[in-house]
C-alpha positions in Angstrom: 4.8 -2.3 -25.1 4.7 -0.9 -21.6 3.1 -2.8 -18.8 0.1 -0.4 -18.7 -0.7 -0.3 -22.4 -4.0 -2.1 -23.3 -3.9 -4.9 -25.8 -6.5 -4.7 -28.6 -8.9 -7.6 -29.0 -8.4 -8.7 -25.5 -10.7 -8.1 -22.5 -13.9 -9.0 -20.7 -16.5 -11.2 -22.5 -18.8 -11.7 -19.5 -18.8 -11.7 -15.7 -20.6 -13.7 -13.0 -20.7 -11.9 -9.6 -20.0 -14.3 -6.7 -19.5 -12.2 -3.6 -19.5 -8.6 -2.4 -17.8 -7.9 0.9 -16.6 -4.9 2.9 -13.2 -4.9 1.3 -13.4 -6.9 -2.0 -15.8 -8.1 -4.7 -15.3 -11.5 -6.3 -16.4 -12.5 -9.7 -15.7 -15.2 -12.3 -14.9 -13.4 -15.6 -14.9 -14.9 -19.0 -11.9 -13.2 -20.7 -10.6 -13.1 -24.3 -6.8 -13.2 -24.1 -4.5 -11.4 -26.6 -3.8 -14.8 -28.4 -7.6 -15.2 -29.0 -8.2 -17.9 -26.4 -11.2 -17.4 -24.1 -10.8 -18.5 -20.5 -12.5 -18.1 -17.1 -10.6 -16.2 -14.5 -11.4 -15.5 -10.8 -11.2 -11.8 -10.2 -11.0 -9.9 -7.0 -11.9 -6.2 -7.4 -10.5 -3.8 -4.8 -11.0 0.0 -4.5 -7.2 0.5 -4.1 -5.2 1.8 -1.2 -2.5 4.4 -0.3 0.4 4.0 2.0 3.0 6.4 3.3 6.6 6.1 4.5 6.8 8.8 7.1 10.4 9.9 8.0 11.7 12.3 10.6 15.0 13.3 12.0 15.3 12.4 15.6 17.1 14.2 18.5 20.0 11.8 17.8 20.4 13.4 14.4 19.4 10.2 12.6 16.6 9.9 10.1 14.0 7.4 11.2 11.1 5.7 9.4 7.8 5.6 11.4 6.5 2.1 10.7 3.7 0.1 12.3 3.9 -3.4 13.6 0.5 -4.7 12.8 -1.3 -8.0 13.4 -2.4 -9.5 10.2 -4.6 -12.6 10.4 -3.9 -13.6 6.7 -0.2 -13.6 7.5 -0.7 -15.5 10.8 1.1 -12.9 12.8 2.7 -9.5 13.0 4.2 -7.6 10.1 6.3 -4.4 10.0 4.6 -2.1 7.6 4.2 1.4 6.3 1.0 3.0 7.5 -1.8 3.0 5.1 -5.3 1.9 4.2 -8.1 1.4 1.7 -9.5 4.2 -0.4 -12.9 5.3 0.7 -15.0 5.2 -2.5 -13.7 7.6 -5.1 -11.2 9.1 -2.6 -8.0 10.7 -4.0 -5.0 8.5 -3.1 -3.1 11.4 -1.6 -6.0 12.3 0.6 -6.2 8.7 1.7 -2.4 8.7 2.5 -2.8 11.9 4.6 -5.8 10.5 6.4 -4.1 7.2 7.2 -0.9 8.6 8.8 -3.1 10.7 11.1 -5.2 7.7 12.0 -2.4 5.2 12.4 0.6 7.2 13.7 -1.0 10.5 14.9 1.0 12.6 12.5 0.4 15.1 9.7 2.8 15.5 6.8 3.9 18.9 5.7 5.3 17.3 2.5 4.0 14.3 0.7 6.1 13.0 -2.3 4.7 10.4 -4.7 6.6 7.2 -5.1 4.3 5.9 -7.8 2.0 2.9 -7.4 2.2 -0.9 -7.5 -0.2 -3.7 -8.5 -0.3 -6.1 -5.6 -1.1 -9.4 -7.3 -2.3 -8.8 -10.8 -2.9 -12.6 -11.4 -6.2 -12.3 -9.6 -6.9 -8.8 -8.4 -7.0 -5.2 -9.7 -5.8 -3.8 -6.4 -3.4 -0.8 -6.9 -1.6 0.8 -4.0 -0.2 4.3 -4.3 3.0 4.9 -2.4 4.1 8.2 -0.7 7.0 9.5 1.3 6.0 11.9 4.1 8.3 14.5 5.6 7.9 17.5 7.9 5.8 15.5 10.3 3.7 17.2 13.0 1.9 15.4 15.8 -1.9 15.9 15.8 -4.7 14.9 18.2 -4.1 12.4 20.9 -2.2 9.9 18.7 -3.5 7.0 16.6 -7.2 6.6 16.1 -7.5 2.9 15.2 -10.4 1.2 13.6 -12.0 -1.9 15.2 -10.0 -4.4 13.1 -6.6 -2.7 13.6 -4.1 -3.8 16.2 -0.8 -2.1 15.8 2.1 -0.3 17.5 4.2 2.5 16.0 8.0 1.8 15.7 10.7 4.3 15.0 13.4 2.5 12.9 16.6 4.1 11.7 15.9 4.7 8.0 19.1 3.0 6.8 18.2 0.0 8.9 14.7 0.0 7.4 16.3 0.1 3.9 18.5 -2.9 4.8 15.5 -4.8 6.3 13.6 -4.4 3.0 16.6 -5.5 1.0 17.5 -8.6 3.1 14.0 -10.0 3.7 13.5 -9.0 7.4 10.5 -6.9 6.1 8.3 -9.1 4.0 5.2 -6.9 3.4 5.3 -6.1 -0.4 4.0 -2.5 -0.1 6.5 -1.7 2.6 9.4 -3.2 0.6 8.4 -1.3 -2.5 8.0 2.0 -0.5 11.4 1.6 1.1 13.2 0.7 -2.0 11.7 3.5 -4.0 12.4 6.0 -1.2 16.0 4.8 -1.1 16.4 5.5 -4.8 14.7 8.9 -4.5 16.7 10.0 -1.5 20.0 8.8 -3.0 19.7 11.4 -5.8 
């Protein structure tokens, strides 16, 4: 069985809505498990997100990743991340990825390559993040157009160094680690 194949006779029995916020919805769901047990699980529903690993070759001839150093209250500090954001309603993940790199780093991608998707924390949320690699970047507008709750700076990191940072733990953001490791595998072919 693959990790995306549904299990028969398992699923939602009932749901009690607790909270609806700007980003997430919280419910307590009564769920029938594949073994027949029925249990209550707290469930956070999220519309999903898309992130992009933008890369460019600099004047020095090296390929760089354009990452953002972003303040994250939940992490109690600053994280080095790929640019990205939440899907707006039924927005297509690729459209979201393209929108977010314009908003966060002021660049458009001539080429966007899918790196698949990840489930962030499937023990309590359905959040799925779609991952992309962006190439052929072109500056647009006057640079980043940040939202009220975004505090970030764009950093150019040599791509090989970014791969090393993801592998050795200097980058701890899961979506960024996944994006970098998948891009490393793709670009090694």
